[in-house]
ZADO-1210 file (C-alpha; in nm, 4 decimals, padded with zeros to 6 digits):
<atoms>
<atom x="13.3826" y="09.2553" z="11.6760" code="MET" pos="1"/>
<atom x="13.0207" y="09.3509" z="11.5361" code="TYR" pos="2"/>
<atom x="12.9467" y="08.9340" z="11.4912" code="ARG" pos="3"/>
<atom x="12.9821" y="08.9106" z="11.8842" code="GLY" pos="4"/>
<atom x="12.7990" y="09.2112" z="11.9330" code="PHE" pos="5"/>
<atom x="12.5406" y="09.0798" z="11.7433" code="TYR" pos="6"/>
<atom x="12.5248" y="08.7581" z="11.8838" code="ASP" pos="7"/>
<atom x="12.6118" y="08.7853" z="12.2682" code="TYR" pos="8"/>
<atom x="12.4105" y="09.1388" z="12.2689" code="VAL" pos="9"/>
<atom x="12.1829" y="09.1894" z="12.0167" code="LEU" pos="10"/>
<atom x="12.0228" y="08.8492" z="11.9605" code="LYS" pos="11"/>
<atom x="11.8939" y="08.8289" z="12.3275" code="ARG" pos="12"/>
<atom x="11.6714" y="09.1030" z="12.2352" code="PHE" pos="13"/>
<atom x="11.3476" y="09.0752" z="11.9853" code="ASP" pos="14"/>
<atom x="11.3946" y="09.1889" z="11.6730" code="ALA" pos="15"/>
<atom x="11.2409" y="09.5134" z="11.7030" code="GLU" pos="16"/>
<atom x="11.3741" y="09.6103" z="12.0213" code="ARG" pos="17"/>
<atom x="11.6557" y="09.5236" z="11.8811" code="ALA" pos="18"/>
<atom x="11.6261" y="09.7201" z="11.5483" code="HIS" pos="19"/>
<atom x="11.5611" y="10.0652" z="11.8165" code="ARG" pos="20"/>
<atom x="11.8837" y="09.9995" z="11.9614" code="ILE" pos="21"/>
<atom x="12.0671" y="10.0529" z="11.6127" code="GLY" pos="22"/>
<atom x="11.8751" y="10.3462" z="11.5399" code="VAL" pos="23"/>
<atom x="11.9598" y="10.5275" z="11.8162" code="LEU" pos="24"/>
<atom x="12.3013" y="10.4047" z="11.7683" code="GLY" pos="25"/>
<atom x="12.3350" y="10.5782" z="11.4742" code="PHE" pos="26"/>
<atom x="12.0912" y="10.8621" z="11.5833" code="ARG" pos="27"/>
<atom x="12.3783" y="10.9612" z="11.8906" code="TYR" pos="28"/>
<atom x="12.6668" y="10.8121" z="11.7415" code="GLY" pos="29"/>
<atom x="12.7292" y="10.9489" z="11.3995" code="ASP" pos="30"/>
<atom x="13.1112" y="11.0400" z="11.5816" code="TRP" pos="31"/>
<atom x="13.2128" y="10.7445" z="11.6375" code="VAL" pos="32"/>
<atom x="13.1748" y="10.7055" z="11.2191" code="PHE" pos="33"/>
<atom x="13.3295" y="11.0040" z="11.1667" code="ARG" pos="34"/>
<atom x="13.6166" y="10.9328" z="11.3603" code="ALA" pos="35"/>
<atom x="13.6332" y="10.5871" z="11.1775" code="GLY" pos="36"/>
<atom x="13.6914" y="10.8184" z="10.8913" code="ARG" pos="37"/>
<atom x="13.9233" y="11.0183" z="10.9640" code="SER" pos="38"/>
<atom x="14.1494" y="10.6821" z="11.0962" code="LEU" pos="39"/>
<atom x="14.0930" y="10.5663" z="10.8142" code="GLY" pos="40"/>
<atom x="13.8936" y="10.2651" z="10.9203" code="THR" pos="41"/>
<atom x="13.5918" y="10.3531" z="10.7512" code="ILE" pos="42"/>
<atom x="13.7184" y="10.3618" z="10.3479" code="PRO" pos="43"/>
<atom x="13.5228" y="10.5960" z="10.1245" code="PRO" pos="44"/>
<atom x="13.3348" y="10.5331" z="09.8277" code="ALA" pos="45"/>
<atom x="13.5453" y="10.7108" z="09.5044" code="LYS" pos="46"/>
<atom x="13.2399" y="10.6378" z="09.2190" code="THR" pos="47"/>
<atom x="13.0669" y="10.9630" z="09.1693" code="ARG" pos="48"/>
<atom x="12.7150" y="10.7845" z="09.0224" code="VAL" pos="49"/>
<atom x="12.5383" y="11.0620" z="08.7922" code="GLU" pos="50"/>
<atom x="12.1596" y="11.0039" z="08.8370" code="ALA" pos="51"/>
<atom x="11.8075" y="11.1580" z="08.7979" code="MET" pos="52"/>
<atom x="12.0029" y="11.5066" z="08.7986" code="GLY" pos="53"/>
<atom x="12.1837" y="11.4011" z="09.1142" code="LEU" pos="54"/>
<atom x="12.5554" y="11.2996" z="09.2362" code="THR" pos="55"/>
<atom x="12.5569" y="10.9701" z="09.4142" code="PHE" pos="56"/>
<atom x="12.8874" y="10.9356" z="09.6451" code="PRO" pos="57"/>
<atom x="12.8905" y="10.5445" z="09.5838" code="GLY" pos="58"/>
<atom x="12.6569" y="10.2765" z="09.3913" code="ARG" pos="59"/>
<atom x="12.5317" y="10.1484" z="09.7553" code="VAL" pos="60"/>
<atom x="12.2389" y="10.3197" z="09.9612" code="GLY" pos="61"/>
<atom x="11.9902" y="10.2249" z="10.2788" code="LEU" pos="62"/>
<atom x="11.6159" y="10.1327" z="10.1979" code="ALA" pos="63"/>
<atom x="11.3546" y="10.2717" z="10.3613" code="ALA" pos="64"/>
<atom x="11.2700" y="10.1038" z="10.7064" code="GLY" pos="65"/>
<atom x="11.5426" y="10.1342" z="10.9076" code="MET" pos="66"/>
<atom x="11.5038" y="10.5346" z="11.0166" code="ASP" pos="67"/>
<atom x="11.1425" y="10.5662" z="10.9615" code="LYS" pos="68"/>
<atom x="11.1383" y="10.9087" z="11.1267" code="ASN" pos="69"/>
<atom x="11.4640" y="11.0022" z="11.0293" code="ALA" pos="70"/>
<atom x="11.6413" y="11.0586" z="11.3243" code="GLU" pos="71"/>
<atom x="11.9710" y="10.8820" z="11.1964" code="ALA" pos="72"/>
<atom x="11.9788" y="10.9850" z="10.9048" code="ALA" pos="73"/>
<atom x="12.3304" y="11.1331" z="10.9671" code="GLN" pos="74"/>
<atom x="12.4892" y="10.8955" z="11.1453" code="GLY" pos="75"/>
<atom x="12.4172" y="10.6979" z="10.8499" code="LEU" pos="76"/>
<atom x="12.5493" y="10.8851" z="10.6187" code="SER" pos="77"/>
<atom x="12.8462" y="10.9065" z="10.8101" code="ASP" pos="78"/>
<atom x="12.8973" y="10.5285" z="10.8746" code="ALA" pos="79"/>
<atom x="12.9527" y="10.5069" z="10.4559" code="GLY" pos="80"/>
<atom x="12.5901" y="10.4711" z="10.3047" code="PHE" pos="81"/>
<atom x="12.5710" y="10.6442" z="09.9543" code="ALA" pos="82"/>
<atom x="12.2233" y="10.7564" z="10.0198" code="PHE" pos="83"/>
<atom x="12.0036" y="10.7554" z="10.2613" code="VAL" pos="84"/>
<atom x="11.6455" y="10.6510" z="10.2450" code="GLU" pos="85"/>
<atom x="11.3718" y="10.7666" z="10.5601" code="ILE" pos="86"/>
<atom x="11.0296" y="10.6442" z="10.5886" code="GLY" pos="87"/>
<atom x="10.8203" y="10.4870" z="10.4964" code="THR" pos="88"/>
<atom x="10.6481" y="10.8179" z="10.6304" code="VAL" pos="89"/>
<atom x="10.2453" y="10.8643" z="10.6308" code="THR" pos="90"/>
<atom x="10.0600" y="11.2049" z="10.6323" code="ALA" pos="91"/>
<atom x="09.9319" y="11.1016" z="10.9790" code="GLN" pos="92"/>
<atom x="10.0830" y="10.9416" z="11.2119" code="GLY" pos="93"/>
<atom x="10.0225" y="10.6111" z="11.3005" code="GLN" pos="94"/>
<atom x="10.1037" y="10.3064" z="11.5866" code="PRO" pos="95"/>
<atom x="10.1534" y="10.0263" z="11.2538" code="GLY" pos="96"/>
<atom x="10.0474" y="09.6424" z="11.3733" code="ASN" pos="97"/>
<atom x="10.0290" y="09.4829" z="11.6907" code="GLU" pos="98"/>
<atom x="10.3237" y="09.3369" z="11.8059" code="LYS" pos="99"/>
<atom x="10.4842" y="09.1292" z="11.7790" code="PRO" pos="100"/>
<atom x="10.5356" y="09.2206" z="11.3913" code="ARG" pos="101"/>
<atom x="10.9407" y="09.1797" z="11.3356" code="SER" pos="102"/>
<atom x="11.1516" y="08.9106" z="11.3439" code="TRP" pos="103"/>
<atom x="11.4789" y="08.7669" z="11.2144" code="ARG" pos="104"/>
<atom x="11.5016" y="08.4522" z="10.9847" code="GLU" pos="105"/>
<atom x="11.8743" y="08.3547" z="11.0150" code="PRO" pos="106"/>
<atom x="11.8157" y="08.0169" z="10.8641" code="GLN" pos="107"/>
<atom x="11.7335" y="08.1718" z="10.5305" code="VAL" pos="108"/>
<atom x="11.9268" y="08.4977" z="10.5960" code="ARG" pos="109"/>
<atom x="11.6583" y="08.7196" z="10.5756" code="GLY" pos="110"/>
<atom x="11.4167" y="08.9544" z="10.7797" code="LEU" pos="111"/>
<atom x="11.0380" y="08.9286" z="10.8176" code="ARG" pos="112"/>
<atom x="10.7945" y="09.2260" z="10.9023" code="ASN" pos="113"/>
<atom x="10.4664" y="09.2902" z="10.9374" code="ARG" pos="114"/>
<atom x="10.5356" y="09.6802" z="11.1125" code="MET" pos="115"/>
<atom x="10.2014" y="09.8810" z="10.9025" code="GLY" pos="116"/>
<atom x="10.4155" y="10.1701" z="10.8521" code="PHE" pos="117"/>
<atom x="10.4339" y="10.2619" z="11.2048" code="ASN" pos="118"/>
<atom x="10.5779" y="10.6198" z="11.2045" code="ASN" pos="119"/>
<atom x="10.5460" y="10.9420" z="11.3457" code="GLU" pos="120"/>
<atom x="10.3384" y="11.1208" z="11.0444" code="GLY" pos="121"/>
<atom x="10.4761" y="11.3872" z="10.7944" code="ALA" pos="122"/>
<atom x="10.4552" y="11.6978" z="10.9784" code="ASP" pos="123"/>
<atom x="10.6900" y="11.5541" z="11.2719" code="ALA" pos="124"/>
<atom x="10.9264" y="11.4034" z="11.0426" code="VAL" pos="125"/>
<atom x="10.8507" y="11.7271" z="10.7968" code="ALA" pos="126"/>
<atom x="11.0140" y="11.9150" z="11.1252" code="GLU" pos="127"/>
<atom x="11.2910" y="11.6784" z="11.1646" code="ARG" pos="128"/>
<atom x="11.4187" y="11.6984" z="10.8574" code="LEU" pos="129"/>
<atom x="11.4273" y="12.1065" z="10.8677" code="ARG" pos="130"/>
<atom x="11.6399" y="12.0727" z="11.1445" code="HIS" pos="131"/>
<atom x="11.8939" y="11.8193" z="10.9706" code="LEU" pos="132"/>
<atom x="11.9296" y="12.0599" z="10.6122" code="ARG" pos="133"/>
<atom x="11.9654" y="12.3332" z="10.8733" code="SER" pos="134"/>
<atom x="12.3128" y="12.2506" z="10.8849" code="SER" pos="135"/>
<atom x="12.6315" y="12.2030" z="10.6174" code="ALA" pos="136"/>
<atom x="12.6643" y="11.8615" z="10.7335" code="ARG" pos="137"/>
<atom x="12.2751" y="11.7792" z="10.6705" code="GLY" pos="138"/>
<atom x="12.2583" y="11.9838" z="10.3562" code="ARG" pos="139"/>
<atom x="12.5000" y="11.7424" z="10.2412" code="HIS" pos="140"/>
<atom x="12.3128" y="11.3897" z="10.2526" code="ILE" pos="141"/>
<atom x="12.1482" y="11.2699" z="09.9589" code="VAL" pos="142"/>
<atom x="11.8245" y="11.2232" z="10.0880" code="LEU" pos="143"/>
<atom x="11.5357" y="11.0025" z="09.9634" code="GLY" pos="144"/>
<atom x="11.1845" y="10.9950" z="10.1076" code="VAL" pos="145"/>
<atom x="10.9774" y="10.7480" z="10.1167" code="ASN" pos="146"/>
<atom x="10.6028" y="10.7983" z="10.1620" code="ILE" pos="147"/>
<atom x="10.3328" y="10.5448" z="10.2070" code="GLY" pos="148"/>
<atom x="09.9027" y="10.5661" z="10.2845" code="LYS" pos="149"/>
<atom x="09.7595" y="10.6195" z="10.5817" code="THR" pos="150"/>
<atom x="09.5815" y="10.3043" z="10.6694" code="LYS" pos="151"/>
<atom x="09.2649" y="10.4620" z="10.7716" code="VAL" pos="152"/>
<atom x="09.2796" y="10.6411" z="10.4684" code="THR" pos="153"/>
<atom x="08.9853" y="10.5237" z="10.2095" code="ALA" pos="154"/>
<atom x="09.1441" y="10.3867" z="09.8678" code="PRO" pos="155"/>
<atom x="08.9494" y="10.6476" z="09.6935" code="GLU" pos="156"/>
<atom x="09.1363" y="10.8893" z="09.9244" code="ALA" pos="157"/>
<atom x="09.4936" y="10.7680" z="09.8590" code="ALA" pos="158"/>
<atom x="09.5989" y="11.0648" z="09.5556" code="ALA" pos="159"/>
<atom x="09.5230" y="11.3102" z="09.8340" code="ALA" pos="160"/>
<atom x="09.7096" y="11.1627" z="10.1183" code="ASP" pos="161"/>
<atom x="10.0242" y="11.1183" z="09.9162" code="TYR" pos="162"/>
<atom x="10.0188" y="11.4203" z="09.8267" code="ALA" pos="163"/>
<atom x="09.9644" y="11.5979" z="10.1588" code="TYR" pos="164"/>
<atom x="10.2632" y="11.4118" z="10.2481" code="SER" pos="165"/>
<atom x="10.5021" y="11.5247" z="09.9864" code="ALA" pos="166"/>
<atom x="10.3967" y="11.8624" z="09.9876" code="THR" pos="167"/>
<atom x="10.5150" y="11.8482" z="10.3793" code="ARG" pos="168"/>
<atom x="10.8324" y="11.6407" z="10.2810" code="LEU" pos="169"/>
<atom x="10.9739" y="11.7260" z="09.9388" code="ALA" pos="170"/>
<atom x="11.1460" y="12.0530" z="10.0474" code="PRO" pos="171"/>
<atom x="11.3805" y="11.8594" z="10.2516" code="TYR" pos="172"/>
<atom x="11.4220" y="11.5805" z="09.9845" code="ALA" pos="173"/>
<atom x="11.7063" y="11.4854" z="09.7312" code="SER" pos="174"/>
<atom x="11.4188" y="11.2320" z="09.5622" code="TYR" pos="175"/>
<atom x="11.0773" y="11.1202" z="09.6680" code="LEU" pos="176"/>
<atom x="10.9645" y="10.7551" z="09.6538" code="VAL" pos="177"/>
<atom x="10.5432" y="10.6776" z="09.6085" code="VAL" pos="178"/>
<atom x="10.5714" y="10.3549" z="09.8445" code="ASN" pos="179"/>
<atom x="10.2618" y="10.1325" z="09.7171" code="VAL" pos="180"/>
<atom x="10.4445" y="09.8029" z="09.7216" code="SER" pos="181"/>
<atom x="10.3847" y="09.7347" z="10.1268" code="SER" pos="182"/>
<atom x="10.2296" y="09.3553" z="10.1879" code="PRO" pos="183"/>
<atom x="10.1647" y="09.4950" z="10.5352" code="ASN" pos="184"/>
<atom x="09.8995" y="09.8067" z="10.5178" code="THR" pos="185"/>
<atom x="09.5343" y="09.6698" z="10.3775" code="PRO" pos="186"/>
<atom x="09.5060" y="09.6810" z="10.0662" code="GLY" pos="187"/>
<atom x="09.7706" y="09.9116" z="09.9606" code="LEU" pos="188"/>
<atom x="09.9427" y="09.6816" z="09.7076" code="ARG" pos="189"/>
<atom x="09.5661" y="09.7201" z="09.4852" code="ASP" pos="190"/>
<atom x="09.7341" y="10.0656" z="09.4439" code="LEU" pos="191"/>
<atom x="10.0276" y="09.8965" z="09.2098" code="GLN" pos="192"/>
<atom x="09.7864" y="09.8477" z="08.9424" code="SER" pos="193"/>
<atom x="09.8187" y="10.0965" z="08.6806" code="THR" pos="194"/>
<atom x="09.4363" y="10.2599" z="08.7073" code="GLU" pos="195"/>
<atom x="09.5183" y="10.3504" z="09.0800" code="ALA" pos="196"/>
<atom x="09.8315" y="10.4300" z="09.0529" code="LEU" pos="197"/>
<atom x="09.7945" y="10.7289" z="08.7812" code="ARG" pos="198"/>
<atom x="09.6365" y="10.9534" z="08.9814" code="PRO" pos="199"/>
<atom x="09.8709" y="10.9335" z="09.2959" code="ILE" pos="200"/>
<atom x="10.1427" y="10.9218" z="09.0578" code="LEU" pos="201"/>
<atom x="09.9906" y="11.2681" z="08.8966" code="THR" pos="202"/>
<atom x="09.8685" y="11.4288" z="09.2503" code="ALA" pos="203"/>
<atom x="10.2564" y="11.3628" z="09.4330" code="VAL" pos="204"/>
<atom x="10.3924" y="11.5589" z="09.0911" code="ARG" pos="205"/>
<atom x="10.1885" y="11.8068" z="09.1268" code="GLU" pos="206"/>
<atom x="10.2389" y="11.8825" z="09.4977" code="ALA" pos="207"/>
<atom x="10.5999" y="11.8609" z="09.5339" code="ALA" pos="208"/>
<atom x="10.6359" y="12.0428" z="09.1907" code="ASP" pos="209"/>
<atom x="10.4065" y="12.3659" z="09.3814" code="ALA" pos="210"/>
<atom x="10.6451" y="12.3671" z="09.6768" code="VAL" pos="211"/>
<atom x="10.9984" y="12.3006" z="09.5089" code="VAL" pos="212"/>
<atom x="11.0446" y="12.5715" z="09.2312" code="THR" pos="213"/>
<atom x="11.4402" y="12.5976" z="09.2664" code="ASP" pos="214"/>
<atom x="11.4495" y="12.2296" z="09.1445" code="ARG" pos="215"/>
<atom x="11.3893" y="11.9387" z="08.9766" code="GLY" pos="216"/>
<atom x="11.2826" y="11.6423" z="09.2493" code="LEU" pos="217"/>
<atom x="11.2824" y="11.3015" z="09.0908" code="PRO" pos="218"/>
<atom x="10.9701" y="11.1003" z="09.1606" code="LEU" pos="219"/>
<atom x="10.9883" y="10.7477" z="09.2199" code="LEU" pos="220"/>
<atom x="10.7626" y="10.4315" z="09.2594" code="VAL" pos="221"/>
<atom x="10.8484" y="10.1322" z="09.4459" code="LYS" pos="222"/>
<atom x="10.7276" y="09.8025" z="09.3612" code="ILE" pos="223"/>
<atom x="10.7223" y="09.4575" z="09.4657" code="ALA" pos="224"/>
<atom x="10.8701" y="09.1394" z="09.4086" code="PRO" pos="225"/>
<atom x="10.5488" y="08.9568" z="09.3645" code="ASP" pos="226"/>
<atom x="10.4177" y="09.1208" z="09.0811" code="LEU" pos="227"/>
<atom x="10.3666" y="08.9191" z="08.7670" code="ALA" pos="228"/>
<atom x="10.5690" y="09.0061" z="08.4511" code="ASP" pos="229"/>
<atom x="10.2816" y="09.1805" z="08.2794" code="GLU" pos="230"/>
<atom x="10.2358" y="09.4222" z="08.5853" code="ASP" pos="231"/>
<atom x="10.6110" y="09.5371" z="08.6069" code="VAL" pos="232"/>
<atom x="10.5807" y="09.5727" z="08.2357" code="ASP" pos="233"/>
<atom x="10.2786" y="09.8049" z="08.3150" code="ALA" pos="234"/>
<atom x="10.4379" y="10.0100" z="08.5708" code="VAL" pos="235"/>
<atom x="10.7403" y="10.0327" z="08.3332" code="ALA" pos="236"/>
<atom x="10.5033" y="10.1570" z="08.0832" code="ASP" pos="237"/>
<atom x="10.3343" y="10.4177" z="08.3366" code="LEU" pos="238"/>
<atom x="10.6419" y="10.5547" z="08.4189" code="ALA" pos="239"/>
<atom x="10.7668" y="10.6476" z="08.0580" code="LEU" pos="240"/>
<atom x="10.4344" y="10.7491" z="08.0657" code="GLU" pos="241"/>
<atom x="10.4509" y="11.0039" z="08.3486" code="LEU" pos="242"/>
<atom x="10.8068" y="11.0779" z="08.2894" code="GLY" pos="243"/>
<atom x="10.9436" y="10.9361" z="08.6470" code="LEU" pos="244"/>
<atom x="11.2888" y="10.9408" z="08.7002" code="ASP" pos="245"/>
<atom x="11.3361" y="10.5908" z="08.8630" code="GLY" pos="246"/>
<atom x="11.1779" y="10.2696" z="08.9815" code="ILE" pos="247"/>
<atom x="11.3172" y="10.0686" z="09.2675" code="ILE" pos="248"/>
<atom x="11.2703" y="09.7164" z="09.2454" code="ALA" pos="249"/>
<atom x="11.2004" y="09.5287" z="09.4887" code="THR" pos="250"/>
<atom x="11.0052" y="09.5569" z="09.7862" code="ASN" pos="251"/>
<atom x="10.9922" y="09.2353" z="10.0281" code="THR" pos="252"/>
<atom x="10.8248" y="08.9588" z="09.9444" code="THR" pos="253"/>
<atom x="10.4904" y="08.7408" z="10.0963" code="ILE" pos="254"/>
<atom x="10.6426" y="08.4406" z="09.8724" code="ASN" pos="255"/>
<atom x="10.7171" y="08.2446" z="10.1796" code="HIS" pos="256"/>
<atom x="10.5583" y="08.0146" z="10.4153" code="ASP" pos="257"/>
<atom x="10.7628" y="08.1786" z="10.7424" code="LEU" pos="258"/>
<atom x="10.4378" y="08.2927" z="10.8786" code="GLY" pos="259"/>
<atom x="10.2784" y="08.7040" z="10.8783" code="GLU" pos="260"/>
<atom x="10.4285" y="08.9590" z="10.6892" code="GLY" pos="261"/>
<atom x="10.7097" y="09.0520" z="10.4368" code="GLY" pos="262"/>
<atom x="10.9985" y="08.8606" z="10.4010" code="LEU" pos="263"/>
<atom x="11.3042" y="09.0850" z="10.2990" code="SER" pos="264"/>
<atom x="11.7187" y="08.9570" z="10.2363" code="GLY" pos="265"/>
<atom x="11.8507" y="08.6051" z="10.0434" code="ALA" pos="266"/>
<atom x="11.5226" y="08.5089" z="09.9650" code="PRO" pos="267"/>
<atom x="11.3904" y="08.8081" z="09.7400" code="VAL" pos="268"/>
<atom x="11.7656" y="08.8367" z="09.5711" code="ARG" pos="269"/>
<atom x="11.6539" y="08.6334" z="09.2438" code="MET" pos="270"/>
<atom x="11.3523" y="08.7818" z="09.2072" code="ARG" pos="271"/>
<atom x="11.4657" y="09.1506" z="09.1867" code="ALA" pos="272"/>
<atom x="11.7485" y="09.0319" z="08.9635" code="VAL" pos="273"/>
<atom x="11.4505" y="08.9448" z="08.6915" code="GLU" pos="274"/>
<atom x="11.2404" y="09.2341" z="08.7723" code="VAL" pos="275"/>
<atom x="11.5212" y="09.4734" z="08.7328" code="VAL" pos="276"/>
<atom x="11.6599" y="09.3045" z="08.3895" code="SER" pos="277"/>
<atom x="11.2804" y="09.2965" z="08.2725" code="ARG" pos="278"/>
<atom x="11.2354" y="09.6845" z="08.3548" code="LEU" pos="279"/>
<atom x="11.5431" y="09.7913" z="08.2044" code="LYS" pos="280"/>
<atom x="11.4524" y="09.5788" z="07.8925" code="ALA" pos="281"/>
<atom x="11.1189" y="09.8228" z="07.8777" code="ARG" pos="282"/>
<atom x="11.2569" y="10.1142" z="08.0016" code="VAL" pos="283"/>
<atom x="11.6219" y="10.1282" z="07.8693" code="GLY" pos="284"/>
<atom x="11.8002" y="10.4665" z="07.9862" code="ASP" pos="285"/>
<atom x="11.5170" y="10.6554" z="08.0453" code="LYS" pos="286"/>
<atom x="11.4557" y="10.5969" z="08.4088" code="VAL" pos="287"/>
<atom x="11.6239" y="10.4984" z="08.6432" code="THR" pos="288"/>
<atom x="11.6285" y="10.1519" z="08.8385" code="ILE" pos="289"/>
<atom x="11.7520" y="10.1333" z="09.1934" code="ILE" pos="290"/>
<atom x="11.7567" y="09.7591" z="09.2415" code="GLY" pos="291"/>
<atom x="11.7335" y="09.6334" z="09.6165" code="VAL" pos="292"/>
<atom x="11.6713" y="09.2497" z="09.7472" code="GLY" pos="293"/>
<atom x="11.8917" y="08.9959" z="09.9230" code="GLY" pos="294"/>
<atom x="12.2562" y="09.1890" z="09.7946" code="VAL" pos="295"/>
<atom x="12.4974" y="09.0395" z="10.0648" code="GLU" pos="296"/>
<atom x="12.7855" y="09.0160" z="09.8499" code="SER" pos="297"/>
<atom x="12.9813" y="09.2273" z="09.6115" code="VAL" pos="298"/>
<atom x="12.9228" y="08.9645" z="09.3559" code="ALA" pos="299"/>
<atom x="12.5177" y="08.9937" z="09.4586" code="ASP" pos="300"/>
<atom x="12.5751" y="09.3974" z="09.4003" code="ALA" pos="301"/>
<atom x="12.7198" y="09.2807" z="09.0371" code="GLN" pos="302"/>
<atom x="12.4688" y="09.0939" z="08.9207" code="ALA" pos="303"/>
<atom x="12.1888" y="09.3421" z="09.0354" code="LEU" pos="304"/>
<atom x="12.4280" y="09.6096" z="08.8558" code="LEU" pos="305"/>
<atom x="12.4928" y="09.4136" z="08.5373" code="ALA" pos="306"/>
<atom x="12.0872" y="09.3439" z="08.5400" code="ALA" pos="307"/>
<atom x="12.0441" y="09.6735" z="08.4650" code="GLY" pos="308"/>
<atom x="12.0362" y="09.8421" z="08.8108" code="ALA" pos="309"/>
<atom x="12.1841" y="10.2258" z="08.8461" code="THR" pos="310"/>
<atom x="12.2093" y="10.2146" z="09.2081" code="LEU" pos="311"/>
<atom x="12.1767" y="09.9672" z="09.4943" code="LEU" pos="312"/>
<atom x="12.0150" y="09.9245" z="09.8276" code="GLN" pos="313"/>
<atom x="12.0292" y="09.7277" z="10.1298" code="VAL" pos="314"/>
<atom x="11.8932" y="09.6574" z="10.4817" code="TYR" pos="315"/>
<atom x="11.8473" y="09.2771" z="10.6007" code="THR" pos="316"/>
<atom x="12.2384" y="09.2117" z="10.5290" code="ALA" pos="317"/>
<atom x="12.3661" y="09.5249" z="10.7130" code="PHE" pos="318"/>
<atom x="12.1606" y="09.4144" z="11.0199" code="VAL" pos="319"/>
<atom x="12.3813" y="09.1040" z="10.9804" code="TYR" pos="320"/>
<atom x="12.7020" y="09.1966" z="10.8368" code="GLN" pos="321"/>
<atom x="12.7291" y="09.5165" z="11.0757" code="GLY" pos="322"/>
<atom x="12.7891" y="09.9233" z="11.0265" code="PRO" pos="323"/>
<atom x="13.0855" y="09.8575" z="10.8780" code="GLY" pos="324"/>
<atom x="13.0136" y="09.6366" z="10.6088" code="TRP" pos="325"/>
<atom x="12.8245" y="09.8879" z="10.3578" code="VAL" pos="326"/>
<atom x="13.1444" y="10.1290" z="10.3377" code="ALA" pos="327"/>
<atom x="13.3508" y="09.8358" z="10.2725" code="ARG" pos="328"/>
<atom x="13.0778" y="09.7060" z="10.0005" code="LEU" pos="329"/>
<atom x="13.0864" y="10.0792" z="09.8413" code="ASN" pos="330"/>
<atom x="13.4479" y="10.0569" z="09.7898" code="ALA" pos="331"/>
<atom x="13.4806" y="09.6994" z="09.6320" code="ALA" pos="332"/>
<atom x="13.2589" y="09.8424" z="09.3627" code="LEU" pos="333"/>
<atom x="13.4971" y="10.1286" z="09.2678" code="ASP" pos="334"/>
</atoms>
């Protein structure tokens, strides 16, 4: 059914408009997924995963980028994602880069974008998360909050920029992610160097701990697949030094010839497995690894898990395969 809807409806819209239709569908159509669960057409995951002091109701969650402003977290959770990561959210709201800035790349089973962290800003998203967490169903969601640097913020002020977002959003997060790996904000990936990353992570940890005093809030960093091996090792060592709870590997890649922006999906799969394996060898069981990149099947998921990931995130294949796919994947991994 979804394949026909995608071929005859969604493909008639440009990628960004189709994305917006999808977000609204999950925002207002969560009752459909609840009905599916009641009728047994959406299989529940049975495996509970303990990681970072949290209990995840399955291994596969949603990567950041789909629900930038926390509009549809409830519907996405009801659709079968074991956890939902919203964002990327910046301290100040910003429109992102000029359009067009999002493209389907079906010939390589990928998506390409240069969105530029378009979002409503930390204050607006915090208010929406406050409302979400005010309900029993909303409090039940394992919710990651992914934060990035505001485009107009100078690199030397990056730590304060990230810290502001952490202050506003940490009270509603199950875990917090520092994103320094998007290729679509000028200079952002330069912050992956340990010299630049250390003060950012330290500032975010201090800001989060100041507002979340009743529990330990896990802190993670998200890295790019394009990092050299020695830089992957350096990030792993920094995670151990600072006591980070997790690393998300990997973001989109700029190692392609399809045009501007970062590419996700199948082309990232092999490098994602390599990076996860390298991180695991470096950090062992001291830091949780969330694997993301090119998961299209149970075999793909198992490859990342075998490489050392504890949890997985998906996005691109979800767009191509439809809303029922992730619940089936979580159930299959049981």
